[in-house]
C-alpha positions in Angstrom: 139.6 95.9 124.6 136.3 96.0 126.2 135.5 92.4 125.3 138.9 91.2 126.7 138.1 92.8 130.1 134.8 91.0 130.2 136.5 87.6 129.4 139.1 87.9 132.2 136.6 87.8 135.1 134.8 84.8 133.5 138.0 82.9 133.1 139.0 83.7 136.7 135.6 82.6 138.0 135.9 79.3 136.1 139.3 78.8 137.7 138.0 79.5 141.2 135.1 77.1 140.7 137.4 74.4 139.5 139.6 75.0 142.5 136.7 74.6 144.9 135.6 71.4 143.1 139.1 69.9 143.4 139.6 70.9 147.0 136.2 69.5 147.9 137.1 66.2 146.3 140.3 66.2 148.3 138.4 67.0 151.5 136.0 64.1 150.7 138.9 61.7 150.3 138.4 61.2 146.6 141.8 62.8 145.8 145.1 63.1 147.6 146.1 66.7 148.3 149.2 66.5 146.2 147.1 65.1 143.3 144.7 68.1 143.7 147.7 70.4 143.4 148.9 68.7 140.3 145.4 68.9 138.7 145.3 72.6 139.4 148.8 73.1 138.1 150.0 74.6 141.4 152.6 73.8 144.0 151.9 72.0 147.2 152.5 75.3 149.0 149.9 77.1 147.0 147.4 74.3 147.6 148.0 74.6 151.3 147.4 78.3 151.2 144.1 77.7 149.3 143.1 75.2 152.0 144.0 77.7 154.8 141.9 80.3 153.0 138.9 77.9 153.0 139.5 77.2 156.7 139.5 81.0 157.3 136.6 82.1 155.1 134.6 78.9 154.9 133.1 77.2 151.9 133.1 79.6 148.9 135.9 81.4 150.6 138.1 81.4 147.5 135.6 83.3 145.5 134.5 85.7 148.2 138.1 86.4 149.2 138.7 88.0 145.9 135.8 90.3 146.5 137.4 91.3 149.8 134.2 90.5 151.6 133.3 87.2 153.3 130.1 85.5 152.3 127.3 85.8 154.9 126.4 82.2 154.1 129.9 80.8 154.4 130.3 77.4 156.1 133.4 76.5 158.1 135.7 74.1 156.3 135.6 71.8 159.4 131.9 71.5 159.0 132.2 70.8 155.3 134.7 68.0 156.0 132.4 66.6 158.7 129.5 66.5 156.3 131.5 64.8 153.6 133.0 62.3 156.0 129.6 61.4 157.4 128.3 60.7 153.9 131.4 58.8 152.8 131.7 56.6 155.9 128.1 56.2 157.2 125.5 57.3 154.7 127.2 56.4 151.4 124.1 54.7 150.0 121.6 57.4 151.1 119.9 59.8 148.7 120.6 63.5 149.3 117.2 64.3 150.8 117.4 61.3 153.1 120.9 62.2 154.2 119.9 65.9 154.7 117.2 64.7 157.1 119.7 62.6 159.1 122.1 65.6 159.3 119.4 67.6 161.0 117.8 64.9 163.2 120.8 63.0 164.4 123.8 65.3 164.0 122.4 68.7 164.6 123.8 70.1 161.3 121.3 72.6 160.0 122.4 73.3 156.4 120.1 73.9 153.4 119.2 71.0 151.2 120.6 72.8 148.2 124.0 73.4 149.9 124.3 69.7 150.9 123.4 68.5 147.4 125.8 70.9 145.7 128.6 70.0 148.1 128.1 66.2 147.6 127.9 66.6 143.8 130.9 68.9 143.7 132.9 66.5 145.8 132.0 63.6 143.4 130.2 61.6 146.1 126.8 62.0 144.4 126.1 61.9 140.6 124.4 64.8 139.1 120.9 64.1 137.8 120.2 63.8 134.1 117.9 66.3 132.5 114.2 65.2 132.6 112.7 63.5 129.5 109.6 64.3 127.6 106.7 66.1 129.1 103.9 64.0 130.7 100.7 65.0 132.4 100.1 63.4 135.8 96.6 61.9 136.3 94.7 63.9 138.9 94.4 62.3 142.3 91.1 61.0 143.6 89.6 63.7 145.9 88.8 61.5 148.9 90.8 58.8 150.7 89.3 55.3 150.1 88.1 56.1 146.6 91.0 54.2 145.0 93.8 52.3 146.4 97.0 51.1 144.7 98.6 47.7 145.3 101.9 46.6 143.9 104.9 44.5 144.7 108.6 45.3 144.1 111.3 42.7 144.2 114.6 44.0 145.5 117.7 43.0 147.6 116.4 44.9 150.6 119.1 43.6 153.0 122.0 44.4 150.7 122.9 40.7 150.2 121.9 38.0 147.7 118.4 37.5 149.2 115.6 39.1 147.2 112.2 39.7 148.6 109.0 41.3 147.4 107.8 44.4 149.2 104.0 44.6 148.9 102.6 48.1 149.4 99.0 49.4 149.5 98.7 53.1 149.3 95.9 55.6 148.8 95.6 57.5 145.5 94.2 60.6 147.2 97.0 61.2 149.7 99.8 58.6 148.9 99.4 57.4 152.5 100.8 53.9 153.0 98.2 51.6 154.6 100.2 48.4 154.3 103.9 47.5 153.7 105.4 44.0 154.3 108.2 42.0 152.8 107.3 38.5 151.6 109.1 35.6 149.8 107.0 36.3 146.6 104.0 38.2 145.6 101.1 35.7 145.3 97.4 35.2 145.8 97.8 34.6 149.5 100.2 37.5 150.2 98.0 39.9 148.3 94.9 38.7 150.1 96.6 39.1 153.4 97.4 42.8 152.5 93.9 43.6 151.4 92.3 41.9 154.4 94.4 43.9 156.8 93.6 47.2 155.1 89.9 46.4 155.2 90.0 45.4 158.9 92.0 48.5 159.9 90.6 51.1 157.5 87.4 49.8 156.1 86.0 48.9 152.7 87.2 51.1 149.8 85.7 51.8 146.4 88.3 50.5 143.9 91.7 48.8 143.6 94.2 49.8 141.0 96.8 47.1 140.1 98.9 45.6 137.4 97.6 42.7 135.3 99.5 39.9 137.3 97.8 36.5 137.3 96.5 36.8 140.8 94.6 40.0 139.9 93.3 39.3 136.4 92.8 36.7 133.8 94.5 37.7 130.5 93.8 35.3 127.7 96.9 36.4 125.7 99.9 38.2 127.0 99.8 41.9 126.4 96.0 41.9 125.6 93.2 43.3 127.7 92.0 41.3 130.7 88.8 39.2 130.6 86.3 40.8 132.9 84.0 37.7 132.8 86.6 35.5 134.5 87.7 36.1 138.1 90.8 35.2 140.0 90.7 34.3 143.7 91.5 38.0 144.5 88.9 39.2 142.0 86.2 36.9 143.5 86.9 38.1 147.0 86.7 41.8 146.1 83.6 41.2 144.0 81.9 39.7 147.1 82.8 42.9 149.0 81.7 45.2 146.2 85.2 46.6 145.4 85.8 47.4 141.8 89.1 46.3 140.3 90.9 48.5 137.7 93.7 47.1 135.5 96.7 49.2 134.6 98.0 48.7 131.0 101.5 50.4 131.4 104.0 51.3 134.1 103.2 55.0 133.4 99.6 54.3 134.4 100.8 53.1 137.8 103.1 56.2 138.1 102.0 57.0 141.7 103.0 53.5 143.0 106.0 53.4 140.8 107.3 56.6 142.2 106.7 55.4 145.7 108.7 52.2 145.0 111.5 54.4 143.6 111.7 56.1 147.0 111.5 52.8 148.9 114.2 51.1 146.9 116.8 53.7 146.1 116.4 56.2 148.9 115.0 54.8 152.1 114.3 51.3 153.2 117.6 49.4 152.4 119.6 52.2 154.1 117.3 52.3 157.2 117.7 48.5 157.5 121.4 48.7 157.2 122.1 51.4 159.8 119.8 49.5 162.2 121.5 46.2 161.6 118.3 44.5 160.6 118.9 41.3 158.6 115.9 39.2 159.5 112.7 39.1 157.6 110.4 39.0 160.6 112.3 41.9 162.3 112.2 43.9 159.1 108.4 43.5 158.9 108.0 44.5 162.5 110.0 47.6 161.8 107.9 48.4 158.8 104.6 47.9 160.7 105.5 49.7 163.9 107.9 52.5 162.8 108.8 53.0 159.3 105.4 53.2 157.6 104.3 56.0 159.9 107.6 57.9 159.4 107.3 57.5 155.6 103.7 58.8 155.7 104.8 61.8 157.8 107.3 62.8 155.1 105.6 61.9 151.9 101.8 61.7 152.4 99.9 64.8 151.2 96.5 66.1 152.2 93.5 64.9 150.1 91.8 67.5 147.9 88.6 67.2 149.9 87.7 66.6 153.5 86.0 63.4 154.5 86.6 59.7 153.6 85.1 57.2 151.2 86.0 54.3 153.5 83.0 52.3 154.9 83.3 50.2 158.0 83.3 46.5 157.1 80.3 45.0 158.8 80.8 41.5 157.5 82.1 38.9 159.9 83.2 36.4 157.3 86.4 38.0 156.0 88.2 34.8 157.0 86.1 32.9 154.5 86.1 35.6 151.8 89.9 36.0 151.9 90.6 32.3 151.5 91.7 30.4 148.4 88.6 28.4 147.4 88.3 25.2 145.3 85.2 23.5 144.1 85.3 19.7 144.4 82.9 16.8 143.8 82.8 14.2 146.6 83.8 10.7 145.5 81.6 7.6 146.1 83.7 6.7 149.1 83.2 10.2 150.6 86.7 11.4 149.8 88.0 14.3 147.8 91.4 15.2 146.6 93.3 18.5 146.7 97.0 19.0 145.8 97.6 15.2 146.1 96.1 15.1 149.5 93.1 12.8 150.1 90.5 14.1 152.6 88.1 11.6 154.1 84.7 13.1 155.1 82.9 11.8 158.1 79.2 11.0 158.2 77.0 14.0 159.1 73.9 14.0 161.3 71.8 15.5 158.6 72.9 13.4 155.6 74.0 9.8 155.3 76.5 10.4 152.4 77.9 13.3 150.5 78.9 11.2 147.5 78.3 13.1 144.3 77.8 16.5 146.1 79.7 19.7 145.3 81.6 21.1 148.2 83.9 24.1 148.6 87.4 23.7 150.1 88.8 26.8 151.8 92.5 27.3 152.2 92.8 30.0 154.9 95.7 32.4 155.0 97.0 31.0 158.3 97.4 27.5 156.8 94.1 26.1 158.1 91.8 24.2 155.7 88.0 24.0 155.9 85.4 22.1 153.8 81.9 23.5 153.4 78.7 22.1 152.0 76.4 25.1 151.5 76.3 26.9 154.9 77.6 23.8 156.8 81.2 23.3 157.8 81.7 19.6 157.4 85.5 19.4 158.1 88.3 21.5 159.5 92.0 20.9 159.6 94.8 22.8 161.4 97.9 23.4 159.3 99.7 20.6 161.1 96.8 18.2 160.7 96.6 18.1 156.9 96.8 14.6 155.3 100.2 13.8 153.8 100.7 14.5 150.1 100.9 11.4 147.9 103.8 11.3 145.6 103.0 12.5 142.1 102.6 9.8 139.5 105.1 9.8 136.8 103.9 9.2 133.3 105.0 6.1 131.2 108.4 6.8 129.8 108.4 7.4 126.1 110.4 4.8 124.1 112.8 5.8 121.4 111.3 5.9 117.9 111.2 2.5 116.1 111.2 0.4 119.3 108.5 -1.7 120.9 107.6 -2.4 124.5 108.5 -5.9 125.7 
């Protein structure tokens, strides 16, 4: 007898919780009210009474009403419907935390995060999270800003259409502060150089850079194997000139800090912010990232470094334009020409040397499209992006004849 009395309240509680879930789904537009009544096995009249009770006592009114005492934390049903309607019609692709911020900032609705999450999940507008997987230990952060920076790219349909762009982000290991964030057509040597140069110009030189093993960062003789430290890429050469150490990551888990940051950018923040602002243009999006969004992101997600101070050092070098250029070594032909990417460059006679035939020169492709040719410290030729010689058509090889035939 005693056990049966304990089971009755539990069953009644389960029924009330189910009723609240069904009513919230109806309030969110996921169910019709008569469908909700059918699911609960009650008449339309009973469902109307339950809804009136919620209007009177607020959210959780069904359960509190049976205690004969209204909850001190009850929320008016009109407010509940307003929150669900805002999420369904305007913020449907926002994560709960992002939506919770908008409720407070733009709509003056000051409800707890837990309440908003529970209401959205109960209404079926947001999926419940899966239980976490196996236990992992997080690598300790560097104690000072500038000791180690992360750089990574993430391809995504940021505008919600078929266009996919790479978001290149540079963040600090000590604080997760974003120093650079821009959308580009593709992650490449030039786009990575542009990011690193801007960080150095605005923040200063840093101690080390942590990245994946993409070809513009490291030379890997065989896929999946360790990088070859004796061979440098263009990015590696530039950072080596500046005394910045490069660190290769050998798994996505090793880049957990940047991976988690991209999870926030992709699924919770940037696409939604671009959509609600009506931004569909790449240049406009990058202006928004540079002038507004990075600072807002840092204000919400950056953390204080473990120690006061900074490991950044002011860049005193004035040749960053030369360092952050794609460099090619070429030998000058007997007619004082050299070839690069099917373009023939004719070198003029210099005052200090009759001919440069047989000499080794360095061709610099600058990030803004300019091209310079240097012989030692001397700049012997410069071209603006629109002044480059035309590209010659690529030569096609002699077509192979079918087996058993001879050329005429």
